[in-house]
N, C-alpha and C positions, 0 to 999 in steps of 0.2 A: 503495497500499499507507500501508493506516496503522499508526503507530507504535502499539503494544501499551504500555497499562498498565503498570506491575511494581508487584507486589507485594507488601507486606514482607518483610524477610527471615525465612527460616523461624527462624532461629539466637535471633536478640538482639530480634528484631520492629520493628525501626528504620525508618523509611520514609524517608531517608537511600541510594536504592537510584540510581547510574550508571551506565548505558554507558561500556564503556572500547575503544576502536577503535585502534592503532597501527598502521603499514606495519612491515615485517621482510622486508627485502630485496624481493623481486617479489609477498611475499601479503601480505595484510589480517588483524587477529586482532582479534576481534571480542569480549567476554563481558561479564558482570554482575555488578557488583561492590558488597556491603555495605561502606560509608564507614565505620559504626562495628565492628561485626568481623570485616572485612576477606573475607566468605566471599563466593565467587564460584562463575560457573558455571564449567565445564573452557569453556578457549582453542576458536574459530571461526578454522581456519585456511584458509585458500582465496587461489589465485592471485588476483589481479586480474585482472578483466575489464569491468567495467564500472559504472556508476554505481550499474544497477539494482542488480545482482548485489551489492555492497556493502549496500543496503537490505535484502537477502530474509538475508544473515547474520546483522544486526542484530535480526533478526526473529525468528530461531531460539537466539539469546543469549536473548529475551524468553522465549520459549516454555519455553528449558531453566531460566531462573530461575524462570517462576511456575507450573512442574509442583509439584503438591505429591503424597505419597503416601496420602495419607489423602482425597481429592478424586479419584482417577481423573484426573487431566489433566496 
């Protein structure tokens, strides 16, 4: 699975965008964060099953970030 390129922040226009991932008990939490204005996607929380599943959640967080109301994605 190829890593999706992240669009600039829809609020401030910054291209300083990062994937954030951390572990909380037996869950992995992923979201995308703007390092300028701190806007972010909702956290995706899942029980840790495999490395492949972790990549899937990182991809889903990128899809949430890149979705824009005006472009239908």
